[in-house]
N, C-alpha and C positions, 0 to 999 in steps of 0.2 A: 503494499499500501505506499503510495506515495504522499509526503503531507509535508505541504508548505504554508509558509507564515510571511503570513504580505506582512509586507513595511510598514502600511501607514495605521493598522486599527492592530495589532498582534493582536490577529485572530489568528489563529490554525483553521488547515482545511487543510481534509482526508479526503484523499481521491482515489477508488477499487481500481487499477489499472486492469485488470480482470472484465470491470464489467458500468467500461465509462471510458470505449472508443472515443477518438476522434474523429468523427466527423467529418468529412470535407463536400463542400454545398460547390454546385453548380450557377443556386439561385437563392432568392431572400426577396420574400415579398411580402411588405410591413404596410398594414392596419392601420388608421388610427382612427379616433373618436374624442368627446370632449375628457375621455374617467382616464385614458395611459394610448398607449404602444400597443401591437401583437406585432411580432413575424416566427412566421412561418419561413423557415430554413429546409432548402428541396435538396436534392443529387437527380443529376438526368438517369433517365434510367436508359440506358444500350444505348442503341444506336435511336430510341423510335422519340413521338414529341412529347413520351412521355413523363412527369420525374413524381417522386415520394418525395412527402412530407418527413426527414429524415431528427427532426426536433421546432419545438417550439414557446417561445416566451412570451405574454408579454409584463411592460414595468407599466408605473404613470409618468403621467409627461414629463413631470420633475426628474424623475430618476433616469429619464430618457437622456435628458439635456446633458446632463451631470458622465450620461453614459459617453452623450458625444461625446461634447467636452476632451475625455480622458483619454476615448479611440484617436485624435483627433494630435494628443504627443505627444501619444505613443509614438503611431505611424512615421509625426514628424522627426522625433527624437530618433528612427533606427531608419531611414530613408534613406535608403543605395548601401545598404548595408546585406550584408548571408542574414542564413541565420546563423551562426557561428560570434557574429556579431563585428567580422574584422570586411573591411569598407569594400564594394569588388567596383568603384568610380577608379 
């Protein structure tokens, strides 16, 4: 079991790697209303025109704004780096 500790909150996060795979996504569908945001994460089924939803989650509008801000920071920080953190430019 992988154990990670968040640097910001001191919260320990447990992940069972045997039952919690990382799923690749081809498509993401987002829906919003006055209460929040819903996200369907999908994979394309082979060479067909069909998609399978592999994950679904929702969050409040306020949480979605915070998520967007943190994702933007992470992408900006890692722009032009490989998976190992070595610059590829």
